[in-house]
N, C-alpha and C positions, 0 to 999 in steps of 0.2 A: 460343343466344338466350334462355335462361333460361326455359323451358316445359315444364318434365319431364314432365307431366301427360301434355302432348300427344304428347312423343317417346315416351313411354310404351305410350298406346294405337295410335301407328302401327305400335310393333313388336309387339302383341299380334297385329294384322291381318295383319302379314306371315307372323307362324308361323301364323296358320290357313288361310294357304293354301299349299298345295306347290307353291313357287316351284320354279326349275333351281337345281341346287348349281353357284352363282358367288360369285366375291368377296363378294357381299352379304350372302350367309350369313354369313360371316366378320364384316362390317363388323355384320350384325345382333346377332348374338352378345358383340361388345366393345362396341356402344349398351347393350344389356341387362346386362353388368357393370357398366357407369358409372351406368345407373340405380338399380343395389342397391348399391352400393358401402357399406359400414357408415357410420355418421354418427360412431362413435367405437371406441374398440378394443376398450369392454366388450361389444360386439356379436358372440360368435364364429360366431352362427348365420349373422347378413348379409353376415361374412368367410367364410367356405364357401361359402356361395351365388354370392359374388361370384367366388371362386377358380376353381369348378365353369365359370360361363361363358366366363371368359378360357380355360382350359383348352379347353372345346370350342373356340372359336376359332381357337387353336396348334396344336391334335390335326386339325382341318380342314386350316389350311394347310400342315400342313408336310409333307404328303403329293402337294404340288402345287407346283415350282419356282415355276412363276408366282405363286403367293399368298407368298411367303416374306415381304414384305414385309408381311406382316399378322401375320407371327409377331414382327418388330422392334415393329410400333405395339401388339400385345398386350403385351410384354415391359414399352415403356414406359409404359403405362398401369397395368398390373399395380404397377410400382414406388410410382408415383404415389398408386396406393391401399394399397398395404401400408405405406407410410411409418410412420405413425403405432403401427404396431404394432414397431419397431425400437425398444423400451426395455424395460427391466429386467422379469422375468418372463412376454416375447411372444415372445420371439426362437424359440420351440420350435414356435409356431403356423405360423411361416412360411416351415420350413427345407423342408417338403415337395413345396410348389407352387415356391418359388424353385430347388430342385434340379431341377425336371423343366423349368424355361425355360432353365436353364443348359446344359442338358444338349441341349434342342432347338435353340437357338443354335448350339450346337458341331455339331450334326448338319446344320444348314442350313447354316451356316458362312458365319455373317453376316460381313457387309464389314464393318460397323463393329466393329471387334476392341477396341478402347477401351470401347465398350459394353460387350461381352463381359467383359472384366477388370475392369470396373468391377463387375457382378455375382458373378462369384467371387469377388471379393474381399470383399463383401457377405455371399456366401452362406459363405464361410472366418470371418468372424466371429459371424455367424449359430450356426456349429457350437459355435465356443469359446464366444459367452456360455450356451451350453446345456449346458454341460461335454460335450458329443460331441468327442473329441480324435480318438481314431480316425480318425472320417468325416472330420474335418478334416485329417486327417493324408494320406487318401484322396484329399482334393480337391487335394492340394498336389502331389503327384504328378503331376496332368495342368494345372493351374494356373500351376504356378511356370514349365515349361518353354515354354508358351504366351504368357504375359506377357513372360518375356523374349525369347521371341522380336520379339514384335510389340509389345507395347508396353513396351520398356525404361524407359520413366520411372517407369512403377508397381511396377518390378522390385525397389525397394529397400523397399517396403511390404511386399510380399508373404515378401521376404528377410527382413527385420526380424522378422516374427510370427512366421518360423518360428524364428528364432535364439530368440526368447522365450519363445515357448512348446513348444522342441524337438520341435518335428513332422517333422525331418527327422534324418537321423543324422547325427553328428560329424564324421565321416569326409566323408562330402560338403560338409557346407557347409563344410568347411575347403580344400578345393579347389575350392568355388566362390568362396571371397573372393581367391583367388590370380589369379582371369582381371578383377578390374578393383578398380583405388583405392578407387571408391565405395564399393564391397562392404566390400573390406576394413576400411573407416572405420567404415561402416554394422554390420560384425559385431562390431569393436571397440567401438564404442558400447551395443553390446548386451550384449556378454558383460562388458564390463569398466562399462559405464555410467557414465562417465565425467561430463559435463557432469549426463546425466537423473541421475546417481548424486547428483549437491551438487543438483539442483533437488529430489530425493525426500529426502534427509538434512537440506535445511534445512523443508522442511515437516513433517518426523519429527519433529526438534528441536523446531519450535515448538509442534506438537501437545502434546508432552511438558515442555514451557516450560523448554527449556535453550538458554538466551540468549545463551551463548557459541559453543556448535557454530552456533549458526544463525546469529550475527554473523560467524562465520569461512566459512561457504560462503557468504556472500553476499560476503564480498572477494574472495575466490578467484573466484568468477561475475559479477564488475564487471570483472575483471582480461581476460575472455573477450569480454564485452561489456554495455557498463554503459550502454549505452541500451535493451537489452527491456525492455518493458514487464513479462514474468514478475519479471522483477528488482525491478522498481519496486513489485508487488505484493508482493515477500516482505518487501522494504523499510516497508511498510505493516504488513502481519502482524506485522514485529519491533517497528516502535515501539507498537504495541496492547498487545502484549502487556508491554512495559514501562510500561506506562498499567494496565493492568489494575487491579491493586491498588486503586489511585487511584479507576480509573472506575467499579470496584463500589461506593463509598461516595459516587460521583456529586461527586467534587470539581469546581469548578467548572473552573477550569483543563484539567483532565485532557480532563472532555468536550467542553470547545472544540478542542482539540487532536483529538480522536476526530470531531467534527465535521468540522473542518477536512480531514480525511484523506478524508473522504466525500467531500468535494465534490473532492479532488483525484484519486480514485480514479472519479469521475464521467466529469472529462474526461480521465483514461487509457481508459476505456469507447470514450469515442468515439472517438477514436484507433484503438483495437482495432477498431472497426465501418467505418474509412474502408480500414484494412489486409483487410479481407474472410477474417480467419481464423477459423474457428469454432472451433479448440482455446484462442486464444488470447480470444475471447469470453466462451469459457466461466471462462478461469480467472481474468478482471477481476470477472465476477459474481459467483463463488462468493466471492470478496474480498472484491468489498463488501457480499454477503448478509453474511459474516461480521466484519466493521466493525460494520454496522449493528445487529446482535443486543444490545450490552449498552446501545444506546439506545434499545429498541423499547416504553420505559415512557409511560406516560401522559401526562405533561408534557414528554417530549420529542419521540417521536416525530412531532410534525408537521416537523420538521427533515427530515426524511427523505422526504419528498412525493416530490419531486421526484427524486431518488436512484434509489430504490426504483421509481419510474416508469418512469423509462428500462431498468431493469436488466427489468422486465417485458415492457416492448414490444420488447427488442431481442433478449430469450431468442424472444417470440414470432415475431418476421419473421423469423430463423435456422430457426423450429420447433425449435428442441431440444430434445434427448431428457431432459435436465433435468427430469422431469416431476415430483418432488417436492418441489425446488428453487424453481421455479414456482410448483407448488401452494402455498408457505406464503410466498413475494412476492405472490401476490396476498389470500391472507387478512390480511397483517398491513397488505395496502393499504385493504381493506375496514375494517379498523380506525382508518385514519387518515381514511378519506373519511366513517366515521360519527362521529366526533368533529368534524368539521367540519359534521355536517347536511347530507354531500351523498348522500343515502341511496339512490338510484338507481345512482349510481356505485359504492356499496358492494355492491350485489347485483349488478352486473356481475362484480365482483372474486369476490364467492365463486360465481359460476355457473362463471365459468372455474374458479377452485381446483377444484371441481367435478368437471369433464370433467376436470383433471389429476392427479385422486385415484387415478390404476390401479391402485392398491395396496389403495385403502377405508379407508386410515389415519383420515378424517379425515373419512367420511362422517355419521356421526353429527351428528358435532360444528357441520359446514355444514350440513346440514338445519334442524339447531332456529335456526343463525343468518341463514339464508335466510327462514326461517317467521319469527322475529321482526324482522326488516326490513321484509319483508311487512305486517304486524300495524303497524307504527310508521308505514307512509302510508296506511293504514284512517282517515281522518277521520272518517267520518259511519256508518260501519257497526259490529254488535258483532259480534264472533265467537262462532260456536256452542260451539267446543269447549270445555270447562275450562278444560284448560292455555292455550290462546289466552287465552283472559279475562284468567287470571292475568297471562300475559307483558304483556298491552296496561295493567296497573294498573302493573304492577312500572314498565316504559318510562315510564307516566307520569309514576309518583313520583320516576324519577331525574332527570327534568328542571325539576320543582320548584325556584325558586328562592329561594337565602337569606331572602330578604322572607317567603315563603308560612310561615305558620304550623304547628306541631309538629302541632297537630290535623289538618289537610289530611292532610297526608304520612300521618300513622298510617292514615288511614281508605284512601288510596289504597293502604297496603302491607297495612290489616288484607282488605279488597275482594278482593287476591290470594289471600289466606290461606282466606279464604270461599270462592272458587273451588274452590281443591284440594281442600277439606277442609269442606262445607258443615256436613258433622254435627259436627263434633268440635272443628273450629279457635277455633270462639268459647268452646267449655269449657274451654280450654286455656288461653287468651287470659285468659279470666275467673280463674283460679286466683291472679292478683296482683290483683285488683281486690278490693278495700279495704270496697268496698259489699256486695259478694256474700258476704262472711262472715257466717255465721251464728252468735251467741256462747249463745245460750239464755236462759234467765230466771237463772240463778243465775250471780252476776260475781264474778270475786275478782282477785286478782292477778295470774294469769298466765292469765285464761280466754282474754282477747282473742289473746295471743300462740300458744296452745293450739289455738285456732277458725284462726286465720289459717295455721298448721302442717298440720293436718287436711285446710281448704280445698284447701292447695294440691296437697297429696299426692293428694287425693284426684279430683281437675280434670287435673292431669295423665296419672293413670293411662290416662285416655281413650283416650289418642292410640293409644295399640295396637290399639286396638278397630279405629282406621279402614282401618289398613294388611290385618287380615285380613279386612275387607268386601270392601275394594279387591280385593284378589289383587296380581298383578305388571301391572295395566292400563298400560300406557305408561311402567315404572318408572324407564327409566331417563332418557325427557325430565322428569317429574317429579321426580328427585333434583335434576336440574339446575333447573328453577322454585324447587323451595324452597332450594336454594344460594343460589340468584341472590337470593331473596327477603332470606333473613338476610343477606348482605353488603351490600343496601343500607338494611336496617333499622339495620344496626352503623352503616354510614355517614352515618344521619342521624340516630344517635340516640333511636331509637326500640326500646327494650329489652327493651320485653314482646315485640312483635312481632316481634323478633330473637330472643330464646329459643325462643318457640312454634314460629319456622319452621326452626331447628336440630334441635326436638326431631322434626318431623316428617321432616326428612331423614334424620336418621341412626337411622329406625326401619329404613331401608332398608339400613346396614350390617348384614352379614350373619353379622361373626362375634363370638362372644361374648366380651366383655370380658373379661381378666381381671383380677381383685380382687387387683391388683400394688400399687395405690396405698394402700393402709391406713395408717392413720397411725401407730397402732403394733403389734407383735405381739401377733396375737391379737384384734385388733378386729371386734368382728361387725356385719355389717350393720345397722344403726338402723330397727327399724319406723318407718312412717312417713317411711323415705326418699325423694329423688330416685333413682330407681333406670332413670336414662337409660343414665347410664355405667357403672352397674354392669353390669347385664342387657346393654347394648346391646340390641340386635333378640332375645336369649333369648325374649321373650314373642310374639313373633310369630310364628306357624306357618306363614307364607306369604311370608318374606324370599327375596332372591335366593339358590338354591341354584347355581346356576352359577359358572365360574369370574369374577371382576369385574375389567373391565379397568382396567391401570392410571392409567389419566385418570379413568373413576373413583375410584378408591380413591383417588387426590390429592386430587378435588373430596371425600371425606369425610374427608378429613386438615385441610382448610382450615377445613371448618365443625366437627368437632371443638376444633378453635382457637378458632373464634370460640364455639360453644358455651360453652367457659371463660371465655373472655373475660366472657361474658354469665352466667356466673354466678359471678363473680367480682365483678361490680357488682350482683347481685344482694344478695348478702352485703353489700357495701356498704352500700346502700339500708337494711336490716338494723341495721347500725353493727357490722359484726363482720368482722375481717380475716380471711383467709384461715386454715384450720386454727386459729385461736385459738378461744376457746369463747365462748358469749355471755355477759353479764354480768345478773344477775335485775335488771329495776325498781326502782324505790324503792316502797314502801307509802306513800302519799300522803292513802291511806284514814283518816278519822275513826273510832277506836274505842272503844270502853267503857272502863273500868279495869281491868285483869288481862287484859285480852285479849292473847294470845302470839301474836307473828307468826312464820306458817309457813316454816320451814326450804324455801330452793328443794330442797336434795335429797332431800325428804319430799313435794313433790306432783309427783304423777303427771302435771300438764298442762306444768309446768314442763320436767322429765324429757321428757315429748316436743316440745315445741321445742326444747329443745337436741339431737336427735337427729334433728333435720329440719335445722335448721344444720350440725350435723357432716356431714349426708348431702350438703349441697349442696357441702361444702368435698371431700368424697368425688368425687364427682363434677365435681369442678372438673382433679380432679387425673390423675381416669382419662380426662379427655378427651386430657388431655395426651401419657399412656401411651397411649393408642389412636395416639392422631397418632405417635408415634413407632413405634409397630409397624408401623403404615402404611408408614411411611416403612426401616421394615427390610422388610417385605415387596417391596417395589418396588426398594429397593436406590436409595433417593434417601437422602441423607448429610444433603442443607440441610434437610430436614421433621424429622429426628430432631433436630438441631442446632437447630432453630426450639423444640420441644417442650422441650431441657434448658434452653433459656436463659428460654423463661418461666414453667419449673418454679422455676429460681434467683431471678430476679426477680422473682416473687409470694408466693415464701418469705422473701424478704429478711431482711423482723423477725423470722423465726424464727428464721434463722442469726446474725445480731447478739444476736439473745439469748441466745446459745448452745442452742438446741432443736432441733438438726440431728437428733436422737436420733430424734423425729418423722416425718422423713423418711426414713429410711434404707432401707426400703424400695422406695418410689419411687426411689429414688436411685439405688439398688443395681438394680434392674429397668432403668434408661437407661445407665447405664454399661456392663450386657452389652450393651444395644441398638448403643451407640455402637462398643465393640470390633467389633460383626458389619458396622458399615456404613460407618464411617472418623469422622472429625472436621468434616466440609465445610472443611478449610481453618483452622477455628479454634483452634489450641491452645490459646488462653485460656481459651475456654468448656470444654475436658475436662480444666484443672487446676482449674478452681473445680469443676467436677462432682466431682474425684477428694478435693479439700479438704475439702467440706462432707460428702460418703460417708464419709470417714476420719474428722472431729471428730465425726460422727455415732454410729459404730459405737465409740470410744473415751471417747465423753461420761461415763458411766456408771461408768468407771473410774478417772476422774479424779480424787482427794481433792479438796474441799470446801478454797479458799484460806485460809489463818490468815488475822483480821485483822491489820491493820499494827500498831495498839499492841501485842499479845498475843504478837508475836514474839519468838522468844528469838535470838541469834544464832547464825546456820548455823553447823553441827557437820557434819563428813564422812561421810557417808551411804552405805556404798559396798554393804551388806548390805540387801534390805528384803522383805517376807514377798513370795513370788510369787503370781501372780496362779490364781483355780480355772481350771479346763478350759475353759469356757464362757468366762469373761474374755478366757481367754487366744487360745484361738482368733477371737475378735472381734478385740482387738488385731492380732494377728497378719494377719486381713485386712486391716486397714488400712493396714497394714504396707505388705504388698504392692500396695494402692491406689496408695500414695503413690509408690513405686516404680517402679510401672507410668507414672505423670505425668513422673517425673522422670526417667527412661530415656528417653521420647519427645521430651523437650525438654532434651535436653542438647546441643545446639547440632551432633550429628551432622549431621541435616537441618537446613538455614540456614530454612526455611520455617516450624518446628518449634518456633523460640523464639518465648519467652515475653518479657514484662516482667519486670525484676527485682523488681517488689512481688510478681507472682503468684506467683514460682517462691519468694520468702521465705517466703508463705504458708503453703504446701507443705511447705519444707522443716523450718518449727516443727511443724508436727504429724507429720514424719518422726521428729522427733528425740526427742519427746513417748512415738510407739509403742514405739521403741527403749526408752526411760527406762523404760516400763510391766514392759514384757518383759526389761527388766534385762538389754539388752545392750549393752555400751560399743562405743563408737565408734571406730572405728581413729586412727592418727596421718595415713593420708591424709584423714581427716576426710569418710568418704562415699564417697571418688571411689575407687574400688576398679578400675573399669572407664573406662581413658585415654578421652576424647571428645578429638575431632579439635579441638575450639574451647575453646584456653588458657584463652581470657578467663573465658567461664560455669566453668570449672573452678573458676578462683582464687577469681572471685565467690563459688562456693556454699560450697567450703572456708570460704570467711570467717563467710558466715552459715551452716553449721552450727555453729562454732565460736561466735560469740554466741548462739544458742540453746542450745548445750549449757550455756554460763555463766548463761543464764537459768535453765534448768532445773534446776541445782544449790538446795542449801538450801530445798528445797520440802517436802521431809518424805518423797520417793521416792529411790530410787538415783542418787548423785551423779557425774556423768561425770568420768573423769580430762581433763582440758582443755589445750591448749596454751598455754605464756605468753603474757600479756598485750602482751608487749615483740614476741614473732614474729607477735600480730595485729595488731598495728598496723603492722606494714612489710608483711606481707601484704595488709593492705587500700591501703594506700598505693600496692602494685605492681599494683592493680588496674585494670580499665579499664573502669568504669562507663557504662551507658549511658542509666540512670535518675538524676541529682544528685539525685532526691529520698530514692534507695533508699541513695546514697552519704552523705546529709548523715545519713539516720537510723541510720548503721553507725556515722560517727562521734560521734553523742551518746550512742549504744549505751556505743563504745567509753571513752568520757569519764566515764559513768555507773559500769563495770565498774572502771575504772581508780583513781576516786576509792572505790568500795568497795575496794579493794584498796590503800589511801593512796600508790598509787603517782601523787604531786605533779606529776613530772614529765610521766607517761602523758598523766595529767588534761589539765594544760597545752597539750600537744601537741594532741590530739584535738580538745578544745575550740576554741582557738583557730582550726583548721583548720575546722572545722565553721561556727566565726562567719563567718570570711571567705568561706567558701562560700555559705552563706546569704545573707549579706548580696546578695552578688552575685544568686543566684539570685530574691533578695524583689524584687527593682528589676526583674527582666523576668516573673515572672509572682508576683504578689502573692496568697498563698492561705493561710487560715487555719491549714493542716496546718505550712507552713515555719514560720511566725511561732512557734504553739507548740514545732518545737522547736530553735528558737533561743532562748526564753524560757527553755525547762530546762535547754540547754545551758549558758548564760548563770549561771543557776543556781547551777550545780555548779562551773562552774568559782570562783565566790564562793566556794561552800562550801568548796573546796578549798583556795583560797587563804585563805581564815581562818583552817584546822585546819595552817597551815604562816607562821605569821605570826612566832614568836619575838620579838614586841617592836618589828618594823618598820615603822614609820608608815607608807613606802613602800606596803605590802605591802596595808594595812589600806584607804588610799583606792584602790588599785585594787581591793579586793573590793568596795568599795561601788559604784564603777562597774559592774562586773561586776553586782549588784544592779536597778542603775536602768536596766541596757540590758536585763534581766532583764523587769524590770517595762515597759520599752517595748516590748517584742515580745510581751508576754504583754497589751497592749494593741491592738496589730494584729491577735492572735488572738481579739479579743473575748472574752477569758477573764480570769473576774473572780478565780475562785482560781487561777489564775498569778500573776495582778498582785500580788495581796493576799499570797500567800507570797513576793513577789521583794522588796514592800515590808517586811514584817516583817523579812526577813533586814538590809536594810537598814537598817534601823531601829534593828536590835542592831548594826548593825558602827559605825553612829556614833555608839550611847552613849559611848564616852570622849571622844569630840571635844566632848560638851555638856556638862561640868563648869563651866565657864566661860564669860561673854557673851559674851565676843571671840569664841570658837569657836562659841557659839551664831550670830553675824553670819556665820562662815563657809561653816556647813550649811544658812543659811536658803534660797540659791537650790538644793540638793540637796532638801531638805523640800519647798520648792513646787513643782517638777519632782516627784515623788512624789505629791501631792496631787491635780497635774492631770490626770497617768495614770488617778487611782483616778475621779477626777470623770469624765473621758472615758469609762472605758469603765464607767461604771455611773452613768448620765445622770441619772436620777432618785432614785439610793438614797442614803442617808444614811452618811458615811462615817463608820467606826465607831473602830476600838483607833487608827487612827493620826491620825486629827484631834482625838482627847484629849489624844494627846500632844503634837502640836503648839501647844496650848493650852497647855502647863506652861511658866510663865518664869523660873521658882526654884527654886532646889534642883535635885536630881537627880530626871530623869526615869524611870518606869518602862519596863523593856522589854518588849516585847508578844509 
């Protein structure tokens, strides 16, 4: 009737009075057991107390046949109570009491034999789940004959378990299967695992992403029964595998297809519920969850509200023991409800998730999330705890609308920081406040910059004292709050708060960061530098000394990324790119005659400011390296991949300027981490990293290029002064780095293939390393180990040969190169995955053929390149394609001019090629290419301009050339060609 208090009072009164020993004593024990039943699987003390009451009732009733019905009732009530404990990690607690109940039921010869069989099977499962195989085998000795004789419909089940776990002697099983066709089938299914093997193989191949194998398994399964819901689930998983790469980058069509599969799985789940098969329901729910995982992004997860709600409700109705899955579903449902401001529902989901988190994997996260939502519901109350005040301020800042001013958003974020660190947050925040900078009375050219650097350094150093004073109080919660404050500030563009919050959060990172990102070997820590990433938390004596959880380390990695980005933003506000040196300001002051301008190198103030700027760059680099270290520590390659991408992208200006040498230490450290963790399925990133590192190692030892005008005709130089031991070691390391990346991307593994353009850059670096080490490349052109991908092999050989041609005649060892005709044939046989790379290859072949005075080869390659380039230009108009076409057409025209032999038609063809070159140069918006082509065109037409009649014929061509120049240089005055066209009489000069 729902009045447990009244029932408890009655039971206590009953036991106070010593009544007759009747059935009511047993009933009283059963009532007391129900009253003290545990509320959750976490309370083992209540569980033991409840079991004791049941056992008292059973022990009382088993001695008197007329009370045997109480044994049965107690077993039923006990089973209802113990159900939540039948989940991973808890089976061992049930074994003792359940085995006693099974024993007593056997002893009293309970008439409901099906119930006894059911409990025997559950006890057998508990033994197996707890790893007690010997006890399970002993139970089978009595349970199997009993079930076979009294509940034959369940015998196949226990027979299957005995076969699968080898609980009975093999000979006995062989004899047993002869007694029944059904048992023979069961035996063979379990021993040979025919259908089950197909299902398991299909699932395993999906896990290992073997699409072909899983597709074959599905075909075989459909041949057995095409209407099975399990097969439908496997089909959806296979389709999801095929879409995986596109869903990862959120291609619209792929996402829509995935959402459609989620809807169809929702229908399949309803069908499974109607069939009332728990195993099938669990299979569909697990598939649905896997299908939803890639779509749980902030802007997509609202589509999953209904499907995930159905999964959560259905698993709850069947009282599923897949508690971890249920917990995770409720956690995601809480996010979805919170997005729609349904806070009460979100809190309910979090509460359910906490009850289901039996292993305690998410307790801290769930507790903090529940507290945060509770604070969001407090409209007119002010929390007492500093952490709660900070959370409330951050949540208010999150809800700010775009129209709100930055000042209002900043005020809320600052309040959050002040709540957490009232003693130092404002000081650290004011480190970037120019109004707080004290310059003193004597002011010079660099005084303000010096004062700013000193003020920032002194202010940020105060942060470490906050943690020393606070200790480890609520450390994990504070880390999460500081991290959230940094993220929200970054999102809203409040960069000074973002930097300050990141600094306070990262004080808790207890690993001293190795100073491996020094920009140059031998670089020392600059005085007055930003010491956050250099020393991490070494300044704090009270940092977390215990093992930090992976989730917390993951959070640190995220904040290190944010800190680096915010530091780069600070550098930009100072007008400096990452890892660049600041430029001294102009001296605009008026000075008396004879005043000598102070050199920046002699100014201690300028040096202090310069060191501060350099320390900010080191701080950003060290932040990314620390993130990569964390990725290696917790074996999450995506963190390492992000760190590498950040470093390469933010240092692109150095790479483009050929300053990779300054990044060698950082890149080398990153490569060692990538080798330890893997490259997260991004071989292109790995190739870019290896190429930049190899270039940096070699850059010092590559001789400066001779200016074009002072170049002498190239002569074969097979012998060159060898490198010294130090240089040789660095270049050899560069060679090994290149070969590591080339082997990885040679096509042996299809998923490791990279675009031809990326591989081409690596090949160029590899060839240059070979040249510096004076190592000739054999006739196989570097392909000593055959890869199964012949297309990549052939393309690689062509690219290697081209780089060998490019490297000859530069004052280093000359390569022995294959004949150009052979190279042209190889290029024509290639299957090019990248048309841009093919176009560039044809252009370079035309260039080398022209340099070798091979007229036929030049014309063949240039014509192919122009035809292909025009087709490509019609589909994708890019400046790069137009530039290559302009260069190729110009090469073609020059080759024709060198082979005129007085033929007028060839001169006209050359003139047309030069006009085409100018036209393509105009499309590329390159004045240099246009003027070069027009100059060649003008010189080609000169012989035709000796008479007025010929000049009229060339009028259209000249006007077309001028038109191209005018379009390319819209406002520029036309130079040489304009002057030449004005000449109407006599012999015009050559340009």
